Each structure stands twice: as C-alpha cells, then as structure tokens.
TIVO-896499 format. One record per residue (C-alpha): x, y, z; residue in one letter. Coordinates in steps of 0.1 Angstrom, whole numbers, padded with zeros to 4 digits, always signed. Example, Ala and Ser with C-alpha at 12.3 -4.5 7.8 and 13.67 -1.06 7.14 Angstrom:
2
+-------+-------+-------+--------+
|     u |     v |     w | residu |
+-------+-------+-------+--------+
| +0123 | -0045 | +0078 |      a |
| +0137 | -0011 | +0071 |      s |
+-------+-------+-------+--------+
This chain:
441
+-------+-------+-------+--------+
|     u |     v |     w | residu |
+-------+-------+-------+--------+
| -0239 | +0219 | +0160 |      m |
| -0240 | +0193 | +0130 |      a |
| -0226 | +0207 | +0099 |      a |
| -0249 | +0209 | +0068 |      t |
| -0221 | +0222 | +0045 |      k |
| -0185 | +0205 | +0044 |      v |
| -0157 | +0201 | +0020 |      f |
| -0150 | +0164 | +0011 |      a |
| -0113 | +0163 | +0015 |      a |
| -0116 | +0176 | +0052 |      r |
| -0138 | +0145 | +0058 |      m |
| -0111 | +0122 | +0048 |      a |
| -0097 | +0105 | +0080 |      g |
| -0126 | +0115 | +0103 |      l |
| -0136 | +0088 | +0129 |      v |
| -0169 | +0072 | +0122 |      v |
| -0189 | +0066 | +0153 |      l |
| -0217 | +0044 | +0160 |      g |
| -0251 | +0056 | +0178 |      p |
| -0234 | +0045 | +0210 |      d |
| -0205 | +0068 | +0206 |      g |
| -0179 | +0040 | +0199 |      e |
| -0155 | +0042 | +0170 |      s |
| -0163 | +0020 | +0140 |      i |
| -0136 | +0032 | +0115 |      g |
| -0126 | +0063 | +0094 |      r |
| -0138 | +0079 | +0064 |      i |
| -0115 | +0072 | +0032 |      r |
| -0138 | +0088 | +0005 |      d |
| -0172 | +0096 | -0006 |      l |
| -0191 | +0079 | -0033 |      v |
| -0210 | +0101 | -0056 |      i |
| -0231 | +0098 | -0088 |      s |
| -0226 | +0125 | -0115 |      i |
| -0258 | +0131 | -0136 |      r |
| -0258 | +0135 | -0173 |      y |
| -0280 | +0166 | -0171 |      d |
| -0255 | +0186 | -0152 |      r |
| -0274 | +0188 | -0121 |      q |
| -0255 | +0187 | -0089 |      q |
| -0241 | +0152 | -0082 |      p |
| -0259 | +0133 | -0054 |      r |
| -0237 | +0120 | -0026 |      v |
| -0245 | +0082 | -0022 |      l |
| -0225 | +0074 | +0008 |      g |
| -0192 | +0074 | +0026 |      i |
| -0163 | +0049 | +0021 |      l |
| -0155 | +0036 | +0056 |      v |
| -0123 | +0017 | +0066 |      e |
| -0129 | -0006 | +0094 |      l |
| -0100 | -0015 | +0120 |      p |
| -0096 | -0047 | +0100 |      t |
| -0086 | -0024 | +0069 |      r |
| -0118 | -0037 | +0050 |      k |
| -0136 | -0009 | +0034 |      r |
| -0175 | -0007 | +0034 |      i |
| -0200 | +0014 | +0019 |      f |
| -0224 | +0034 | +0043 |      v |
| -0253 | +0053 | +0030 |      p |
| -0252 | +0089 | +0035 |      i |
| -0288 | +0087 | +0050 |      l |
| -0271 | +0066 | +0079 |      r |
| -0251 | +0098 | +0088 |      v |
| -0269 | +0118 | +0114 |      t |
| -0243 | +0146 | +0121 |      s |
| -0209 | +0157 | +0107 |      i |
| -0188 | +0172 | +0133 |      e |
| -0153 | +0189 | +0131 |      p |
| -0134 | +0155 | +0143 |      g |
| -0161 | +0128 | +0136 |      s |
| -0192 | +0116 | +0118 |      v |
| -0219 | +0098 | +0137 |      t |
| -0243 | +0071 | +0123 |      l |
| -0278 | +0064 | +0131 |      t |
| -0293 | +0032 | +0144 |      t |
| -0302 | +0008 | +0116 |      g |
| -0284 | -0019 | +0094 |      t |
| -0251 | -0015 | +0073 |      i |
| -0236 | -0038 | +0050 |      s |
| -0200 | -0052 | +0059 |      v |
| -0195 | -0067 | +0023 |      r |
| -0163 | -0052 | +0009 |      r |
| -0169 | -0022 | -0011 |      f |
| -0170 | -0026 | -0047 |      q |
| -0175 | +0004 | -0071 |      q |
| -0204 | +0003 | -0095 |      r |
| -0209 | +0016 | -0130 |      a |
| -0220 | +0052 | -0124 |      g |
| -0203 | +0056 | -0092 |      e |
| -0171 | +0079 | -0087 |      l |
| -0150 | +0083 | -0056 |      l |
| -0150 | +0121 | -0047 |      a |
| -0114 | +0122 | -0035 |      i |
| -0097 | +0095 | -0054 |      a |
| -0111 | +0103 | -0087 |      q |
| -0124 | +0138 | -0089 |      l |
| -0096 | +0159 | -0069 |      l |
| -0066 | +0168 | -0092 |      d |
| -0087 | +0166 | -0123 |      s |
| -0082 | +0196 | -0148 |      t |
| -0112 | +0214 | -0157 |      v |
| -0124 | +0248 | -0170 |      r |
| -0146 | +0274 | -0153 |      v |
| -0173 | +0296 | -0167 |      d |
| -0179 | +0323 | -0139 |      d |
| -0184 | +0361 | -0150 |      p |
| -0171 | +0368 | -0115 |      k |
| -0138 | +0353 | -0125 |      l |
| -0128 | +0365 | -0159 |      p |
| -0091 | +0356 | -0152 |      q |
| -0100 | +0319 | -0154 |      l |
| -0118 | +0322 | -0187 |      a |
| -0103 | +0297 | -0213 |      d |
| -0076 | +0286 | -0186 |      s |
| -0071 | +0251 | -0171 |      d |
| -0076 | +0250 | -0136 |      v |
| -0072 | +0222 | -0110 |      v |
| -0099 | +0206 | -0087 |      v |
| -0085 | +0207 | -0050 |      v |
| -0117 | +0199 | -0033 |      d |
| -0156 | +0194 | -0035 |      l |
| -0181 | +0213 | -0013 |      g |
| -0211 | +0193 | -0003 |      i |
| -0243 | +0202 | +0014 |      e |
| -0275 | +0187 | +0026 |      q |
| -0308 | +0197 | +0010 |      t |
| -0342 | +0200 | +0025 |      r |
| -0349 | +0163 | +0016 |      t |
| -0321 | +0153 | +0038 |      r |
| -0299 | +0142 | +0006 |      d |
| -0265 | +0154 | +0002 |      w |
| -0252 | +0168 | -0031 |      v |
| -0220 | +0184 | -0046 |      v |
| -0228 | +0219 | -0048 |      s |
| -0194 | +0237 | -0051 |      r |
| -0159 | +0231 | -0064 |      v |
| -0128 | +0246 | -0051 |      a |
| -0101 | +0251 | -0080 |      v |
| -0065 | +0262 | -0080 |      r |
| -0051 | +0283 | -0107 |      e |
| -0021 | +0267 | -0126 |      r |
| +0009 | +0290 | -0117 |      r |
| +0022 | +0309 | -0147 |      r |
| +0058 | +0310 | -0157 |      l |
| +0077 | +0338 | -0143 |      g |
| +0049 | +0350 | -0121 |      v |
| +0050 | +0341 | -0084 |      g |
| +0077 | +0314 | -0087 |      f |
| +0077 | +0289 | -0060 |      g |
| +0041 | +0299 | -0050 |      r |
| +0009 | +0280 | -0057 |      r |
| -0018 | +0296 | -0075 |      g |
| -0048 | +0311 | -0061 |      a |
| -0080 | +0289 | -0051 |      v |
| -0115 | +0299 | -0060 |      h |
| -0149 | +0283 | -0052 |      v |
| -0173 | +0282 | -0077 |      v |
| -0207 | +0266 | -0081 |      d |
| -0209 | +0231 | -0097 |      w |
| -0228 | +0243 | -0128 |      a |
| -0200 | +0267 | -0137 |      q |
| -0173 | +0238 | -0141 |      v |
| -0167 | +0220 | -0173 |      r |
| -0146 | +0187 | -0174 |      g |
| -0161 | +0165 | -0147 |      l |
| -0180 | +0141 | -0167 |      t |
| -0175 | +0104 | -0167 |      q |
| -0160 | +0104 | -0203 |      t |
| -0136 | +0132 | -0193 |      e |
| -0126 | +0117 | -0161 |      l |
| -0117 | +0086 | -0179 |      n |
| -0091 | +0104 | -0202 |      l |
| -0054 | +0094 | -0193 |      p |
| -0030 | +0118 | -0176 |      g |
| -0051 | +0129 | -0144 |      q |
| -0029 | +0144 | -0117 |      d |
| -0024 | +0123 | -0085 |      v |
| -0009 | +0150 | -0061 |      t |
| -0036 | +0149 | -0035 |      q |
| -0040 | +0110 | -0035 |      l |
| -0001 | +0107 | -0027 |      l |
| -0005 | +0132 | -0001 |      e |
| -0032 | +0109 | +0014 |      q |
| -0006 | +0081 | +0014 |      f |
| +0021 | +0100 | +0030 |      e |
| +0034 | +0083 | +0062 |      g |
| +0012 | +0050 | +0055 |      m |
| +0027 | +0018 | +0058 |      r |
| +0030 | -0001 | +0024 |      p |
| +0005 | -0026 | +0033 |      a |
| -0021 | +0000 | +0040 |      d |
| -0013 | +0020 | +0008 |      v |
| -0014 | -0014 | -0010 |      a |
| -0050 | -0021 | +0004 |      h |
| -0061 | +0014 | -0007 |      m |
| -0046 | +0010 | -0041 |      l |
| -0067 | -0020 | -0047 |      r |
| -0099 | -0001 | -0041 |      d |
| -0091 | +0025 | -0067 |      l |
| -0104 | +0021 | -0102 |      p |
| -0079 | +0007 | -0125 |      r |
| -0070 | +0037 | -0144 |      k |
| -0063 | +0057 | -0112 |      r |
| -0042 | +0028 | -0098 |      r |
| -0020 | +0029 | -0128 |      l |
| -0016 | +0068 | -0125 |      e |
| -0007 | +0066 | -0088 |      v |
| +0018 | +0037 | -0097 |      a |
| +0033 | +0059 | -0124 |      g |
| +0036 | +0088 | -0100 |      a |
| +0053 | +0070 | -0072 |      m |
| +0092 | +0066 | -0069 |      d |
| +0107 | +0031 | -0076 |      d |
| +0116 | +0026 | -0038 |      e |
| +0080 | +0035 | -0026 |      r |
| +0063 | +0016 | -0054 |      l |
| +0083 | -0015 | -0048 |      a |
| +0075 | -0015 | -0011 |      d |
| +0037 | -0012 | -0021 |      v |
| +0038 | -0038 | -0047 |      v |
| +0053 | -0064 | -0025 |      q |
| +0020 | -0060 | -0004 |      e |
| -0001 | -0067 | -0032 |      l |
| -0020 | -0099 | -0043 |      p |
| +0001 | -0117 | -0070 |      e |
| -0025 | -0112 | -0097 |      n |
| -0025 | -0075 | -0090 |      d |
| +0013 | -0075 | -0089 |      q |
| +0014 | -0091 | -0125 |      v |
| -0013 | -0068 | -0138 |      d |
| +0007 | -0037 | -0127 |      l |
| +0039 | -0050 | -0141 |      l |
| +0026 | -0056 | -0175 |      e |
| +0010 | -0021 | -0175 |      e |
| +0041 | -0003 | -0164 |      l |
| +0062 | -0011 | -0196 |      g |
| +0093 | -0032 | -0197 |      v |
| +0116 | -0004 | -0188 |      e |
| +0097 | +0008 | -0156 |      r |
| +0090 | -0029 | -0148 |      a |
| +0127 | -0037 | -0147 |      a |
| +0134 | -0005 | -0126 |      d |
| +0107 | -0016 | -0102 |      l |
| +0121 | -0052 | -0099 |      l |
| +0155 | -0039 | -0091 |      e |
| +0140 | -0020 | -0061 |      a |
| +0121 | -0049 | -0049 |      m |
| +0135 | -0074 | -0022 |      d |
| +0151 | -0102 | -0043 |      p |
| +0129 | -0128 | -0029 |      d |
| +0096 | -0109 | -0038 |      d |
| +0112 | -0100 | -0072 |      a |
| +0116 | -0137 | -0078 |      a |
| +0081 | -0146 | -0066 |      d |
| +0067 | -0120 | -0090 |      l |
| +0089 | -0131 | -0119 |      l |
| +0079 | -0167 | -0113 |      g |
| +0045 | -0159 | -0120 |      e |
| +0053 | -0147 | -0155 |      l |
| +0059 | -0167 | -0186 |      p |
| +0096 | -0177 | -0188 |      e |
| +0101 | -0156 | -0218 |      g |
| +0089 | -0125 | -0202 |      e |
| +0107 | -0130 | -0169 |      a |
| +0139 | -0135 | -0190 |      e |
| +0133 | -0103 | -0209 |      s |
| +0128 | -0084 | -0178 |      l |
| +0161 | -0100 | -0160 |      l |
| +0180 | -0091 | -0190 |      a |
| +0170 | -0054 | -0185 |      l |
| +0178 | -0053 | -0149 |      m |
| +0213 | -0043 | -0137 |      d |
| +0235 | -0075 | -0134 |      p |
| +0241 | -0067 | -0096 |      e |
| +0203 | -0067 | -0090 |      d |
| +0193 | -0096 | -0112 |      s |
| +0220 | -0122 | -0102 |      e |
| +0206 | -0128 | -0067 |      p |
| +0170 | -0130 | -0083 |      v |
| +0184 | -0156 | -0107 |      r |
| +0197 | -0177 | -0079 |      r |
| +0164 | -0177 | -0062 |      l |
| +0146 | -0187 | -0092 |      l |
| +0167 | -0217 | -0094 |      a |
| +0151 | -0231 | -0063 |      h |
| +0117 | -0246 | -0061 |      a |
| +0091 | -0220 | -0048 |      p |
| +0080 | -0237 | -0018 |      y |
| +0114 | -0247 | -0002 |      t |
| +0137 | -0229 | +0020 |      a |
| +0156 | -0220 | -0011 |      g |
| +0127 | -0205 | -0028 |      g |
| +0115 | -0185 | +0003 |      l |
| +0148 | -0171 | +0015 |      m |
| +0162 | -0137 | +0010 |      t |
| +0199 | -0133 | +0002 |      p |
| +0201 | -0100 | +0020 |      e |
| +0205 | -0111 | +0055 |      a |
| +0230 | -0095 | +0079 |      v |
| +0263 | -0113 | +0073 |      v |
| +0294 | -0105 | +0094 |      l |
| +0329 | -0118 | +0099 |      t |
| +0341 | -0131 | +0133 |      a |
| +0363 | -0099 | +0137 |      s |
| +0331 | -0076 | +0139 |      t |
| +0325 | -0058 | +0170 |      t |
| +0291 | -0060 | +0190 |      v |
| +0288 | -0022 | +0185 |      a |
| +0292 | -0026 | +0147 |      e |
| +0267 | -0056 | +0147 |      a |
| +0240 | -0036 | +0165 |      l |
| +0248 | -0006 | +0142 |      a |
| +0240 | -0031 | +0111 |      r |
| +0206 | -0042 | +0128 |      i |
| +0197 | -0008 | +0136 |      r |
| +0193 | -0002 | +0098 |      d |
| +0156 | +0011 | +0093 |      p |
| +0156 | -0007 | +0060 |      e |
| +0160 | -0041 | +0076 |      l |
| +0128 | -0059 | +0084 |      t |
| +0121 | -0068 | +0123 |      p |
| +0124 | -0104 | +0116 |      a |
| +0159 | -0101 | +0097 |      l |
| +0171 | -0078 | +0126 |      a |
| +0167 | -0107 | +0152 |      t |
| +0198 | -0125 | +0140 |      m |
| +0232 | -0120 | +0125 |      v |
| +0251 | -0147 | +0107 |      f |
| +0289 | -0152 | +0111 |      v |
| +0309 | -0164 | +0082 |      v |
| +0344 | -0163 | +0068 |      r |
| +0349 | -0140 | +0039 |      p |
| +0334 | -0131 | +0016 |      p |
| +0302 | -0120 | +0033 |      t |
| +0281 | -0116 | +0002 |      a |
| +0259 | -0145 | -0005 |      t |
| +0268 | -0171 | -0013 |      p |
| +0294 | -0167 | +0015 |      t |
| +0325 | -0183 | +0026 |      g |
| +0323 | -0210 | +0054 |      r |
| +0293 | -0204 | +0077 |      y |
| +0303 | -0204 | +0113 |      l |
| +0271 | -0199 | +0131 |      g |
| +0247 | -0170 | +0142 |      c |
| +0243 | -0146 | +0169 |      v |
| +0210 | -0137 | +0184 |      h |
| +0199 | -0101 | +0188 |      f |
| +0194 | -0105 | +0226 |      q |
| +0228 | -0119 | +0231 |      q |
| +0243 | -0088 | +0214 |      l |
| +0225 | -0065 | +0238 |      l |
| +0239 | -0085 | +0268 |      r |
| +0277 | -0078 | +0256 |      e |
| +0301 | -0051 | +0259 |      p |
| +0301 | -0031 | +0227 |      p |
| +0339 | -0037 | +0220 |      a |
| +0336 | -0076 | +0223 |      n |
| +0339 | -0097 | +0190 |      l |
| +0308 | -0115 | +0176 |      v |
| +0332 | -0144 | +0169 |      g |
| +0332 | -0153 | +0206 |      g |
| +0293 | -0152 | +0207 |      l |
| +0286 | -0175 | +0178 |      v |
| +0258 | -0200 | +0184 |      d |
| +0272 | -0232 | +0167 |      t |
| +0244 | -0255 | +0178 |      d |
| +0215 | -0241 | +0159 |      l |
| +0204 | -0263 | +0133 |      v |
| +0207 | -0250 | +0097 |      q |
| +0180 | -0252 | +0070 |      l |
| +0191 | -0267 | +0037 |      r |
| +0178 | -0250 | +0004 |      p |
| +0156 | -0281 | -0007 |      e |
| +0138 | -0282 | +0028 |      a |
| +0101 | -0282 | +0021 |      s |
| +0076 | -0256 | +0035 |      l |
| +0064 | -0281 | +0061 |      t |
| +0100 | -0286 | +0074 |      a |
| +0108 | -0249 | +0075 |      v |
| +0076 | -0243 | +0095 |      t |
| +0083 | -0269 | +0120 |      r |
| +0118 | -0256 | +0122 |      y |
| +0105 | -0222 | +0134 |      f |
| +0081 | -0238 | +0158 |      a |
| +0108 | -0262 | +0173 |      t |
| +0133 | -0234 | +0180 |      y |
| +0110 | -0206 | +0185 |      n |
| +0125 | -0184 | +0159 |      l |
| +0114 | -0157 | +0134 |      v |
| +0145 | -0160 | +0113 |      c |
| +0168 | -0189 | +0103 |      g |
| +0199 | -0196 | +0080 |      p |
| +0199 | -0216 | +0049 |      v |
| +0232 | -0232 | +0042 |      v |
| +0242 | -0256 | +0013 |      d |
| +0261 | -0289 | +0016 |      t |
| +0293 | -0272 | +0012 |      e |
| +0286 | -0249 | +0042 |      n |
| +0280 | -0215 | +0025 |      h |
| +0254 | -0193 | +0037 |      l |
| +0228 | -0187 | +0008 |      l |
| +0205 | -0165 | +0026 |      g |
| +0178 | -0165 | +0055 |      a |
| +0143 | -0175 | +0058 |      v |
| +0119 | -0153 | +0079 |      t |
| +0086 | -0162 | +0094 |      v |
| +0066 | -0136 | +0075 |      d |
| +0076 | -0154 | +0041 |      d |
| +0065 | -0187 | +0056 |      v |
| +0030 | -0173 | +0066 |      l |
| +0027 | -0157 | +0034 |      d |
| +0029 | -0192 | +0017 |      h |
| +0009 | -0211 | +0044 |      l |
| -0021 | -0189 | +0039 |      l |
| -0043 | -0193 | +0009 |      p |
| -0031 | -0176 | -0021 |      e |
| -0059 | -0151 | -0022 |      d |
| -0057 | -0146 | +0015 |      w |
| -0049 | -0107 | +0007 |      r |
| -0080 | -0107 | -0012 |      e |
| -0106 | -0124 | +0010 |      k |
| -0129 | -0105 | +0033 |      d |
| -0127 | -0111 | +0070 |      e |
| -0154 | -0130 | +0088 |      d |
| -0185 | -0107 | +0094 |      n |
| -0184 | -0094 | +0129 |      h |
| -0207 | -0070 | +0148 |      d |
| -0192 | -0034 | +0148 |      v |
| -0201 | -0020 | +0183 |      h |
| -0237 | -0028 | +0183 |      g |
| -0247 | -0018 | +0148 |      l |
| -0269 | -0047 | +0131 |      p |
| -0249 | -0059 | +0099 |      l |
| -0262 | -0074 | +0069 |      i |
| -0247 | -0088 | +0037 |      e |
| -0269 | -0068 | +0013 |      g |
| -0265 | -0038 | -0010 |      t |
| -0258 | -0014 | +0018 |      g |
| -0285 | +0010 | +0005 |      g |
| -0273 | +0013 | -0031 |      r |
| -0301 | +0009 | -0057 |      k |
+-------+-------+-------+--------+
C-alpha cells in the first residue's frame, strides 16, 4: 500500500520509476516552500538525479505512490531542465536537516529553552493531494558528563511547535552538516562535486569547511574552474594553502593559474616548499602544452627494481588508473626531474613476467617521448597514434619531468564549461519531456 506519511531522509536514494515501471533516476532531496504565517510548509516536488547525473525537478503531484524502495510517477510531462533553486524554495535534506532549533511542546518540558538539532522531517499527504511538512524529528544535544559517547534522545514534534526554521534563521552561519556528509560517504569525488554545485552557496561553504583537506581536494578537482576559484577565495588563505597542498600538483597549478599573479604567489609562499616546488615547475610551462598538462607524480623506478616491487607500486589505491598503466625507468634520482630517462614498462608486460625479474630488462626504449613544449594537438595525436592513456614528458637533456594522462587531455579538449553544461534532452523511458518550468509557478 502506498504511504501517505513518510520521513524525508528516508526518501533520499529511493529509485524513481516511470509509469511503465522502468527506472528514471534516484531521489536526492525534496523541494519545499516555508510559509511566513507558520503554517505547514508545502512540498513542491522531488529533486531527481538522472543516470547522467543531471538533477531535475519533478512536481510532487506527479508522484502517484511512495513505496519502501521506490517512488512511482504518473503519466504526464516533466521538465529535463537542470534544477535551479528559486527564491523561497528550500531543500529539505540539504538545508533543514542539522539545523539548530527550539521546541515549545508542553509534553516535552525537558526541551524547554534548550537547543535541539533537526534530524528529519515528516511529510504527509492532505485530502487535496498536496504534501506538507507536518512533523519534525529533533535530537537532544548530549549533555556533558551524562551518557558520554551516546547520542541524545530523538523526539518527533509538530511543525508548529518548532522555532528556528524560517528563511532568515536558516541563512545564519554555522549550520551543522553531519547528515550531508553522511550522504556523501562512499561517493566518488566527481559525484560529490556534482551534488555540491546544486547546494546553495552558504551550504556549499559549510560543507567545504567541514571536509578534511584530502577529501575536499579530491572534490574540488572535479569542480568547474570558476567554482574552484570562488571556493578557494572563500576558504581563507591558510585553509586555501592547505587545500592546494592536498591537491594533485597539476590540478593545483591549473587552479593557481586562474588567480591573479599576486594572489597565486601569496598562496605558494604559504604552502610547504616540498608541495609548492612541483607546482611552481608546472606553472613555468604554457597551459596547453605537455609540460602544462603533465603530473610530476608518475611511477618512477630504477632498473634494479623487481617486477614484484613495480606491481606493488601500481597497486597503490591513490594512483589513478591511467597513471597505473605505465612505469618509467630512470637512473637515480627518481624524483622528478629525474636522472637519465631509460624508457618505460607497460603494465601488461609486468603481468607476464616472473616477480623476481628486474624491470631494467623489460624497458621499452622505442616509445617516442613527449617534449614539454608539445602542443595539446600534438599530445592528442600522440595518444591516438600509440594507443596510450599515459605518456612520458622528457626534456632535451633526457630527464623525465612527468607524465601526461588521457584524462587531462580530454579535460582540455572539451569546452571550458563542459562540467556545467546540461546534456542533450532525451526521453526518459517513455515519459514526455518538456523544457518548461516543471510545474513550479
């Protein structure tokens, strides 16, 4: 039987089905409208993430049933225009959960004059088929010395008994982001970046402030350049420098290249010299050249390294799949710029050899190297000609400077705003699609 009462957080991740039963996408949030007269907020619709990662708005009246594992839509038209939040709209999960509020409920005197945290919103369908937010689940803050290590009790109260969920109060700084971070747990950085872009600016900064440097660096590297710059400027110089240290050197160089020279130099000066030095070397190359595209963090070995050791290096989970397809053999030192470049060994070759063999006997010396000044077009032709996803960048004195990977080439071949552009409209399992408002008046 279809539910007429449900909690918002439990809807996150539910599969959205079309009238024919085929999957369209998943629910990522609910869009609501808070009223100034303190009446129950109206649920306007659901935020659906399509398989293409684009997020669209679907009016709540298009939902015919809410089941434990899915939501089914009626026949009718929906808009595939990318969701953009409007004035007066709030995201139930992204903006209301984790808010600090107060409760005026005579049945819960222990909550009087105490701050509690919103952990969920109860929505229900009215006789007119509209959906409203009717209840709020709140958690008591843990008191020092009482129940150490345990979370506070959860209570469900009527919406009218909650104070602190107005537009003005939600825009105050310092809102917690615990549930948002839990929602991002286990997601790929590119997917988190996509979700981050859909958050209001205030929540985006609060999430960024709560993430550790390593996680935030992975996510920032997947944002469009203008969003990267905006976020970096909002973090403050100390945190910005920490973030740049955690980023891959080539991505940090690309980001610094978007800043005014004075600002970039100030951030470089705050970075640890060990982290800033490879970034400075990359900034010395023109952006659309092999030197500007390369990363200095390739897998670099000496000829005396065994196959077993080489395989252990490329099993590093921090290594990208493209970089793991090839190891580069040099004379010491192995830090870029290295000693004399001897050649490369392909990953497949390593798999065919006994573990005790030395990589020095497997070196491919015939593969053409890229010069740091090679243009983007030349690099693209190089990958196409030799069927590679990774290639060495070597200077005129035969020192390995780094490696270019195909993902960086594609990133620069695509239009600068490719992360921001919507995909072409396409039919979603038989549902008629339009480019209109999606039912929002």
